[in-house]
N, C-alpha and C positions, 0 to 999 in steps of 0.2 A: 542103761546108765548114761548120764549126761557126760559128753566128752568136753573137757576144758580146752578152749582154743589155745593154740601154740603160743601166741603172744602173751596171753595171761600166764601160762605155765612158765615162760621165760621170766616174766616180772616176779612171780612168786619165788622162783629159784634164786634170782639175784637178791631178793630181800632175805632169803634164808641163809645165803652165803656170807652176809655181813656187810659192814660199812663201806669197804672198798668197792665191792661189786654194786652196791646201791648207788654210790657216786658215779661209778663207771656207766651204769644204766642211764643215770640222769644226763650225763654228758653225751652219751650215745644218742639220746633222744633229741639232741640238737643237730644231728647229722643225718638228714634225710637222704643224703647222697650215698650213705652206707647201708641203711636198712629200710625196709618197706614202711609205708605210711601206717598200716595197722599196728606194727610194732612200735612206731613212734608214739601213737596215741596211748598205747598201753604203758610204755615206759615213763610217760609223763605222770602216771599215777603212783610211781614209786614213793613209798612212805619213808621219810627220813626221821621218824620218831622212834626212839628206843628208850629203854628203861634208864632213868637217871642214875648217875653214880652218887655215892653217899657224901654227906656233908663233911665228914671228917677227911675225905680225900681232897675236898675243896680247900679246907684249912691247911692241909699238908702242902698243897701246891702253892698257895700264897706264901706260906712260911718259907718254902724252898726258894721261890723266885725273888722275894723281897727281903728275906732275912729278918722278917718281923712277923709277929702274930697278927691274925686278922683284925683283932679289936684295936690295934694301934694304928691301923690304916683306915678303917671304916667305922663310922659312927653307928651304922646299922647295916646288917647284911641278911637278906632273906634266905632262910635255909632251904625252902622249896624253890626249885628252878622255875623260871617262866617258860622255858622250852628245853627239850633235851633231844639232840640229834646224834647222828652216827659219829661225827668228829668231835663234838663238844656239847656244852650246855650253857645256858644263860641264866644269871641271877640278877635281881634288882638289889641295889645297895645305896648307901648315903655316905659320902666322904666326910672326913672330920671337918672340912671347911663348909659343909652344908649342902653341896651339890648332889642332886639325885643322879645316879649313874646306872648303867648296865654293865655287868662284868661277864665277859664271854671267856670260857676256859676250855682248853683241849681235854679230851677224855684221856685218863691215865693209860699208858701202854699202847696208845693208838698208833704211834709211829712204827713200832715193831710189827704190829698186826698188818698195817698197810704195806710194809716192805715185803712181808711174806706173801701177801695177796698179789702184789705187783709182779713178783717172780712167776707166779702162776699165769698171770695175764700175758707176760712176755713169752712164756713157753707156748701158750695156746696160739698167740699171734704168729709165732714162727712156724708152728705146725700147719696152720691154715694156709700160709703162703707157700709152704713147701709141697703140700699135698693137693692144693687147689690152685694151680698156676693161673687160671683165668681170673682169680680173685685178686691177683697182685696189683691190678689197677687201683683197687680201693685202698691199698697201702695200710693194712691193719697194723703192721709193726710201727709205722709212723704215727698212727692214731694213738696207739698205746703209749708211745714215747711222749707225745704231747699231753696225754692224760696224766702221766706220771709227773711231768713238769708242773702242770696246773695243780695237781694234788699237793706237791711239795710247797708250792706257793701258799696254798690254803692252810698248810700245817705250820706256817710262820705268821702269827698274827700281826707282826710288825709290817708285813707286806700289806695286809688289809688296812691297817691304820694309815699307811701312806696313801692308799687308794682313797680312803675317806677324806683325808686332808685335801687331796687333789680334786676330788669331786665337789667338796665344799667350796673350794676356791673358784672352781668353774661356775658355780651357781651363786656366787656371792652377790651379784647384782640382779638376780632373778627373784621377784617377789612371790612367785608361785611355788617355789621349791625350798625346803629347809633340810639341812644335813646336820647330823649330830656332831658335836665337838669331841675330838679324841683327847683323853687325859693321858698324855705321854708318860707322866711320872708314875702312873699305875699300869703301864703297859709293857709286856715282855713278849718274847716269841710265843709263849703259851698262854698268856693272859691279855685280853683286850678290854680296856675300860673306856667307855664313852658316855656322853651325855644322854640322859633319859628324856625322851620326848613323848609328851602325852598325845595320844591320837587314837583313832579307830581304824582297824584293819579295813582295807578297801573291800574285802570279801563280806564283812559284816554290813558295810554300807550298801552294797548291792543287794543283800538279802533281807534287809529290814526296811519295810516300806515306811514305817513311822520315822525312822532316822533319815530316810531319803528326803523327807519334806523339809528338813532343816538345812540341807545342802543344795547348792546349785550344781546338780549332777552334770549338766551339759558343759558348764564351765570347767569343772574338774576333769572331765573326759578330754576336753580340748587341750587343757594345760598338760595333761599326762602324755598324750601322743606327741605334742609339740616339744615337750622336754626330752623325749627320746630322740627326736630328729636333731635337736640342738646338740645333744651329746655326740651324735654321729658326725654331723657336718660342721659344727662349730668347735666343739671340744676335742674331737677325734679320739674319744675315750668314752665307751658306753657300758652301761650295766647290762650284762648278758643274761641275767636271770630275773627279769622283772615280773615274776609270778605273783598272784594276788597276796600270798603270805608275806611278801617282801615289800609291800607298799602300804603306807598308812596315810590317813588324812587328818590334819589337825582341826581344832574347833574353828580356827579362822580360815579353813578350807585350803591349806597349803599341803602339798605333797611331801611325804617323807619316804625316802628310799632306805631300805634296810639290807643287811647282809651283802657286803662288798667283796666277798671271796671270789666271785666269778666276774671279773671285769675284762674288757677287751680293748686293746689299742687299735687305732686306725691309722696306718701310715699314709704317706702322700699318694702313693700309687693306688692303694686300696680306696682311699677317699675319692679319687677321681673316678675309679671304676664304679663305686657305689652311687656317686652323683649321676653319672651317665646312665646307669641302669635304672635309677629311680625316675629320672626325667623321661627316659624312653618309655618306661612302664606307664607313667601317669599320662604321657602324651600319646600313648598307644602307637609308638613308632617302631614297627617290627624290624625294619632295616637297621636302625640305630642299635636296637637291642642285639641283633645278630652280630653286627660288627664288633660290639663290645665283648661278647662272649669269645669271639675268634681272636680279638686283640689281646685279651688277658690270658687266654689258654696257653699252657706251656707243655702240653702233651706231645709225645713223639709222633703219635699217629695223627695224620692230617684230618681235619674235620671237613665233611662234605658240606660246603657252604650253601649250595643250592637247596639241598634237602633240609638243612637246618633252617634256612629262611622260610621255606614252605611250612615247616612245623610251627615256627614262631608266628607267621602270618595267620595260621589256623588258630593258634592260641589267642592272638590279638583279636581275631574275628569274634571269638566268644565274648570278649569284653567290649567289642565295638558298639553294641546296642545298649550298653549300660552307661549310666551316669557315673562320673568319677567317684561319687560318694558310695556307690554300690560295690566297688571293687574290694574284694577280700584280700588284704595284703598277704596274709599267711598262706592262703590257698594259691595266690599268684606265684609266690616264691616257691611253693611246693611243686607247681606245674613246671616252672622254669628248671627246678632241680631235676625233675624227671627227664627233661630234655638233655640236661648236662650228663646224666647217667647214660642215656641212650647214645649220645655221641662221644662219650668218654672225654668230656671237656674238663680240664683241670681248673675248677673254680675255687677261689679261696675259702677256707673253712669258716672264716669270719663272716662271709656272706650268708652261709647257712645259719650260723648262730644269730645273726641279725634278723634273718627272715623269721626264725622261730620267736624271737623276742617281740618283733613287731606284730606277729600274729597273736601272741598272748596279750599284748597291750590293746590291740584293736578289739579283741574279744571282751576284755574288761570294760573298755569304753562303751561297747554296745550293751553290756549288762547295766552300766550306769545310766545310759541314755539309749533306749531302743531305737530312737530316731537319729542316732549319731551319724553324721556325714563326714567320712574321712577326707573327702575332697575339700570341703569347706575348711576343715581344721588344718589341712596341710597346704592350702593355697598360699598363705603367707610364706611358708617354708620354700615352696617352689619359686615364688616370685623373688625371694632373697637369693636363691641359687642362680636364677637367670640374671639378676642384676650384678651379682658377683662376677659372673663370667664375662660381663661387658665392661668391667673396670679395666683401665689401662694397666694397673699393677698386676692383675691376674693374667691378662694377655701376655704381658712382658715376661712374667715368671714362667708361663707355659712355653713360650718361645725359647727362652734361655735354657729351659730344661730339655727341650727337643734338640737344640743345638749341641748341648753337652752330651746328650745320649748319642747323637750322630758322631761327635768327635771321639767319644770312647770306642764306639764300634769301629770307626776308621782307624784309630790308633792301634787296635788289636788285630787288624787284618794281617800285617806282616808276620806277627807271632803265630797266628792261627795257620797261615799259609805255610810257614816253616814247619810247623807241627805236622801238617798234612803231608808235606814232601818227605819228612823224616820217616813217617809211617809207610809211605809208598816205597822208600828205599828198603825198609825192613820187611816189606811184603805183608804189612798188617791191614791194608785197606781191602775191603771187600766191596765190589761193585755189583749192585743188583739191577738187572735189566728187566723192564716190564714192557710188554707190547700191547698195542691196541689194533684190532683189525689186521692181524698178521696174515690171515688167510688171503685177504684182498691184496695185501702187499706181495705175497708170494705169487699170486695169479698175475699181477701186473709185471712182476719180475720175469715170469715165464714168457709173457707176451713180448716184452722188450728183448729178451734174449733170442726169441724166435725171429723177431724182425731183423736183429743184427746178423744172425746166421743166414737168413734169407738174402740179406743185402750182400753178404760175402759170396753166396752161391751165384747170385745174379752177376756180380762183378767177375767171378771166375768164368762163367759162361761167355761173357763178352770178350775177356782176354784170350781164352782158349780158342774161340771162334776166329778171332783176329789173327792169331798165330797160324792156325790151319789154313786160313785163306791166303796168308802170305807165302806159305809153302806150296800152294796150288795142289793139294792132295785130293785123291778120290774123284768120284764122278762129279759132273757139273750140273748146276741148275741156274739157268740165266747167266751162265759164264762164271758162276761162283761155286766153290766147293760145296757139295751137298751137306757135308758134316758141319761146315761153318754156317751155311744157310739156316739149318734147323737149330743150331746153337744160338744164333741171333734171335730167332723167333722165340725160343724158350726164355732167353734173357729178357726180351721185351714183355712177354706175358707175366713173368715173375715181377719185373719192375713195375708194371701197371698195377698188379694186385697189391704190391707193397705200398705204392703211392696212394691207392684208393683207401687202404686200411688206415694209413696214417691220417689222411684227410678226414675220414669218417670219425676217428676218435677225437678229433679236435685238439690234439696235443702235438703241436708242431711249432 
């Protein structure tokens, strides 16, 4: 009997458990720092298609949210949904004012179901960290908390509507991207109404050779990946789930992004980190890449910098013989992720989400254009980044930021020192001592102690012999007390041996 692989069994189990676990698996597939690559590949296949809920429930939701029946708000409303997913479904409609729109609606009872499922996930995460201490580094509890926050944002369509408005404003001056208009008058927490845009799914465009002839696929691919980098480095706000089902192309060859439930902010520190990583990767600068990992890392366990640099140099060596256009961004990020896991480096989760997004986009671009060259497409982006870093305003800003950071650190020194002293008074400080080459140290300590003891003995022989000679005791040798005579000889031999030993060691 054929044995179903474990990753596939996990995927099937998540699908059987329902919407929360399907979403959990989808989010987990963006975190290669948590699960192996074979699980990542399988979880990306999770199907978010479920049986649609009935039209009378659609009417009831609209009546509840707007206090008006559906026919007073819409001139036409398709009873059959365009799509039905675990969280909601989408219908096409026409407003009384004549605009064609898309109406997205939450599935009835979904909030209660998700809360029950989240209780289960929190329980499982707690048990994992309790019974598997070595897995605490991966912070499953923190991941589940973040997932719940993201899920709650997706359960409020007003959040998605604000994301759409922001995304539309960001691309207002870009002729290659079009974003639907939100109709706020017909939008609530559980209903989202937006402009209907005519277009073809990018998946259909890559799969239909006849349709490919009507489109400049090379230009579309270039605009697609450039739009992603513009979101990251210019807008600091990117679409974290640009899979083929969420991207359309209009008849005039403009890109249309859909489904804004999973968006990601890029703060200033993360922006600098991503810029540095991106430039180091494209310029194949192993040392810069290593320094960036160490600079951002916040783990308590120190990273072995020399070993990390060797591994990064080995990784870069694999790309050294390739042209820039041949670099697979998704694979490169995955290999960097493997190094992060190996050295337990705390890399921001946004970087993993970005890596997966870029890998997906590059894959679509190569389906559109088998000869797609990511290096040529991203060369303008890289040039813009380098120019930006040479601008006086950028240099001044970074310098001011460094000065402020130094000032904050300096200002906090007295408070932190006072805290340390208080803990010392209370006996709460534990000092851990580690030794290197202790055996050699012990041997050298023994040698030094022996030399000191031998010096004392030599001195004692000299002093004792001098006292005996002054008292003129015992038989005589050359007119000197025999005891004192042999005492001086013994002291001379010991002193000579001690001096020779010191000179031979070279430590004097």
